[in-house]
N, C-alpha and C positions, 0 to 999 in steps of 0.2 A: 304366481301366475306370470307367464312370460309377457313382456311388454310389447314385443314384436311378433307378428304372425310368422311362424317358421316357413321358410320357402319350401314349396313342394318339390321333392326329389323325383325327377323323371329320368329314368335311364334311357339310353339310346334305343333300346329294343322293347320298351314296355308297351308302346302303342296305347290304345284306349282301354287300359286296364280299369275295371269297374271302380276300384277304390280311388283311382286318380281322376277318372272321367266322371266327376260328380254331377255334371250338367247333362250327361248322356248325349254328348256331341259326336259319338261314333258314327251315327247315321249320316250326319252332315259331312263328316270326314270322308265317308265312303262315297257319297255323292260327288264331293269335290274331286276325289281321285278319279272317279269315272269320267267326270267332265274333262279333266286333263288328258286322260287316256284316249278319249274318243273324239276330241275336238279337231285333231289334225292340224296341219299348218304350224303356225308359231304364235299362238294367242298370248296376250298379256292379260292376266286376270288380277283383279284387285280385291282384297278382303277388307271390308270396312267395318270398323268397330270403334267405340269411344275409348278414351284414355282409361287405362286400368280395368278393362273388361275381360282380360284373360286371353288376349290374342296370342301372346308369346307362348303361354302354357299350352294352348290348343295346337300351335305349330309344332312344339316339341313332341306331343303325342302323335300328331299326324305323320311326322317324319318316321317315327318308330313303326307306325302302322304301314307306311308305304314300303319300307325296306325289310320288314320282318313278318308282317301278318297279312300280306296281300298277295294275291296271285292274279296277274304277274306282278312281281315287285317292281318298284321304281327307284331309281337313284335320285337323291335330292342333294342340293347344295344350300347351305344356310349362310346368309350374309347379314350382319347387323349393321345397317347403314349409319346409325347414330354413333356407334363405336368407331366408325371409319371416316367420319366426315371431316377429319383433319387432313385427309388425303387431298392432294391438289388435282389428281387426275383419276376420274372414275374408270376410264378405259382400262388402265393397267391393273387397277384394283379388282375389277370384275374378271378380267382375263386370268389373273393369278388364281382366283377361286376355281375357275374351270380347269386350269392347269393341274390343280391338286388331284383331279380324277385319274390322271395318268399313272399307271403302275410304276413303282420305283425303278424297276429294271428296264423299262421300255425307253431306252435312250433315243431311239430313232424318232418315236412320236414326240418326245420332249423337244428334240431339236427342231422338228418341223413346226411344232406349235409356236415355239419361241421365235422362229424366223418369221412366220406369218404375222404374229402379234407385233413384233418389233417394226416391221414395215408399215403396218397399219398405224402404229403409234406415231411414227415419224411423219406420216401423212397428216395425221390429226394435228400434230404440233405445228406443221407448216401452215395448215389451214387456219389455225387460230393466230398466225403471225406471232408465235411465242419466241421471244428473244431473251438474251441475258446481257446484263451490263456489268462490266467490271467496276468495282467500288472505286470511285474517284476518277474514272476514265470514261472514255466513250467507246472503248473497244469491246468486242464480243468475247464471251468466255466459251471456249470450245467444250462441247460435250455436255453442257448444263442445260437445264430446262426451266429457268426461273421466269415467271410471268412478269411482264413490264406493263405498267399502267400507261394510259394515254399520255400523261404529262412527261413520263420518262422517254417515250418514243419521240416526243417533240424535241427532246434535247439531243437526239442523235443527229449527227451531221447528215446533210442531204444525200450524199452518195451511199451512206449505209442504209437509209430508208429505201433508196432506189434498188439496192442489192436485195433487200428483203422482198420487195414487191416482184422484182425480176425472178427471184428464185421461186416464188409462189406460182408465177405464170408458167415457168419452165417445167415445173413438176406437177402441174394440174392434172394432166391425163394420167401420169404415173401414179399420183396419189389416189385418183378415183379407182384405178385398177387394183391398187394395193388393198383398198377397203373392200372392194368387191371380192377379191380373192380370199380375204380373211373371212368374210361371211360364208362363202362357198366351202372353204376349208372347215369352218366351225360346224356347218351342217353335216358334212361327211364325218367329222370327228365325233359328233354326238351320236350318229347312227352306229359307228364302229364301237364306241366305248360302251354302249348300252344295248347292243343287239337290236336296234330299231325301236326300242321302247323309249318313250319321252324322258328326258331329264328335267326335273323340276328345280328351277332356280328360285329360291325363296329370298326375298329382300324384306327384312323386318325393320320396324322403327323408322320408316321413311318420313313420317310426319314430324319426327323429333330432330331431323337434320337441319343444318343451316340451309336456308332457301336455295342459295346458289348450287350447293352440292346436290341437294335433292332433285332439282330440276335438270341439272346436267346429267345426273344419273338416269333419270327418266328418258332423256333424249338419246343417250347412248344405248340404253336397253332396246329402245324401239328401232333405232337406225343401224345398229351394229351387231347386237347380240340376239335379237329376236329372229331366230332362224328355225327351219324345219328340224324338229327333234329336241328343241329346248322350249319349255313353257315357263314363263316368269309368273310368279305369284307375289304380288306386292301387298304387304301387310301394313295397313296404315289407318289413320283416322282421316276420312275424306275431308271433313270440315277444316281440320288443321292444315292439311295439305293445300287446300284451296286458299287458305290465308297466306301460306308461303308464296303461292303464285302471285297474289295481289301485292305482297310485300316486295316481290322482285320486279313486277311489271306495272304496278300502279293499280289504283282502284277502278280504272276504266276497263280493265280486261275482264272477260267472262271466264272464270276459272273452270267452269263445267265444260264449256266447249274446248278449252285448252287441253284438259285431261282426256277428252275424247280422241285426241290425236294419238295418244300413247297407250290407252287402256281400252281393251276390247270388251271386257265383261267386268261388272261390279257385283260382288256378293256381299251380303251382310251377315256378320256373326250372330247366330240366333241367341236370344236371351228371353227365357220365359218369365212372365210376370203376372200369371193368373193367380186367383185366390188359392188354388190347391197345388200349384207348381210354380214357385217363384225362385229363380236362380239366386237372387240376392239373399233370400232367407236360407237357402241351402248353403251358400258360401259362408254366411254368418255362423251357422251351426258348425260347419266343419272347421272354420278358422278358430272359433272359440274353443272347440274340443282340442285342437292342436296346441293352443296356448296354455291350457290347464295342466298343472302338474299331475302326476299319477295320484289317483284317489282324491284329488282336490274337489271340494264342494263349494260352490259359490253361494254364500249366505244371502246376499242381496239379489235373489234370483228374479224378483219382480222387475228389476231393471232389464234383465235379459229379455223378458216377455215384451216389454215396451220397445226395446231395441229391434225386436223382430217386426213389430208393427211399423216402426220408423222406417225400416228398410223396405217394407211393402209399399208404404205410402210415398216416400221420397225417391225411391229407386236410385240410391247412390251407386257409383261405380264400385267394383270390387276393391279397388285401391282406396277409395274413400271409406269403405267398410273396415278395411284394415286399420285406418287411422282412428275411426270411431272406437274400435276395440282396443287400440293402444291407450286411448284416454280412459276407457272403462277399466282396463287392467291397472293403470296407475292409481285410480281411485280405489279399486278393489284392494290393491296391495296396501294403500295408505290406511284403509279402514281395518285391516287385519281381521280379527274375529268379531268385530262389532257389526251387528245387524241393525240397519236403520228402518224406521217406519216406512210405510208404503209411499207416502207422499214424497219423502226424500228420494226413494228409489226411482220414482217416476221422473222427478226433476233431474236426477243423476243421468238417466238415459238421454233426456233431451239436451242437457248441457254437453254431453259427449258428442252428440250429433252436431250441435251448433258450433262447438269448438273445432270440429274436424272440417265442416262443410260451409259454415257461415260465421267465421270467427269475428268479423267486424261488428256484428250485432251485440256481442258481449263486451264491447269496450265501454268503459264508464264515461259518462258525460256529467261533469260537475259532481263526481262521486256516486252517480246513480246510473242504473241501467235504463235505457229508453224503451218504454213499453211498445211503441209503434214499430221501432226497428225490429224488435224480437218477433212480434206478431207477423210482420211482413216477411221477414227472413224465414220463419218457421211455417209460414202459410197456414197458420192455425185456423184462420177463418174459412179455409177451403175444405176442412175435414168433414163438415156436415154431420149427419146423424147416423151414418152407416154403422151397423153393429161390428163390422170388420175392424173398425178403428176406435173401439170404445175406450181403449187405454189412452189414445191421443186426444179424445174428447175430454177426458179427465185432465190430461196434461194442460190442455187449453184453459180449463177452469183454474187449475193450480197457478198457471202463469199470470192470469188476470188477477187472481187473489193475491199472489205474492207481490205484485207491483202496484196494487190499487191503494187508494187512500183509505182511511179508517172507516168512513161512511160506507164505501162500496164493499169493503170486507165484511162489515156488519150485516149489510143487506144480503150478501151471498150466503152467509151463515144462516140467516133467518129463512131464506128461501131454499135452504138445504142443497145448494149447488155444491157446497163442500161438506162432505160427510165427516162429522166429528169422530166417528169410530175409526175412520181411516186416518184422520189427522192426529188423534191423541191429544194434541194441543195446537195452537195456532201460531206457529213460528213465522217470522218475517224474513225477507231477504234470502230465501232459499237459493234462488238463481245466483245472486251475487256471492253468497257464501261458497257454494259448490264450485262456481267458476273461479273463485279466488284460489281454490286448491290447485288449479291447473295454470294459474296466471303466469308462472315462470317456467313452465314445463312444456316443451314442444317436441314430441317424438317425431323424427323423420319427416 
């Protein structure tokens, strides 16, 4: 059994193919496309979803749908902000992505685009008072664009600072005009390149960027690139993005109001979690199937049933489910052809969950596991008596039995809270034993 869930292979033209679109998000994708097409103007739309909830997979399918399975089709640009947050200047980074839409042989358009972008870039550089300092001297380096911190500026001789400020004043009107001309040109360019249909510029992984880069990217999108004919779709985790804002500007700022300045519409990625339609359980089923070798049979299949209930109850992210399955695969491969009793299988499932999502509760204190840590982390007291989680109710009893003193264990057996037919015998330290199998193994 594979230890890592294989990555879903999504071709550029597959769209919402049923075997790939396991959560049936095609309808949401169609509505999102209609929103972009019919909104007019230059809206900035944000798609909010938690970490590891399949945002990037959805976007790959959606792009294929826009360009190959929709009438009228739409051009889209994909930009991974996290992969590019080493860049010092978001303006040139974004402009270069749009530049790629120009046909190879269209030299005239390429020249005009580069000219407008270059003038706008120079204006931005002057506006930020970006200067460069020769190493070991106070002279300026011609043609470079290295940022200088405030302490470096203070080291410049007075007349150099005066020259910088004077240049800023002298070019103020020219810079404003250059930025305005770039926006006007960009709107005309978008209309010409796509026949009047909107271009969708997708910025993914915004929440994973360095705060400075993410926020400057937002500002430049709104002030320079958000023009008629281009709709921006920001794919992010709103909560994490708001933390970036507080990291940059301090806890006193209201991040919600800050984002309202740049984002017109917030949408949330749908995730079903009803008893009969649970995306987490669907993902677990598909991921487990992709990890199994051909004709492989999982002997300890009671663990899989408990994992299904665990996913329903705890609603872990898809990324967390992948980690849970990695630990399960490790144990499954270690056991080989050995089939364990039911109580072992139940505890195996719970250990895989705790190891992936609440690892601290499995740390030994004076050589023992702490009962209250595990109960709190696993929220076992919240399970209640619902028949939907009968396997977790039994896990709750097993955990209590496993970590209890001898008198409590005896009482539980007498009251038949633990079924001997299920136990076979009354082993101790199941949690500690199974956890120890994984103690030195940490996949991804």
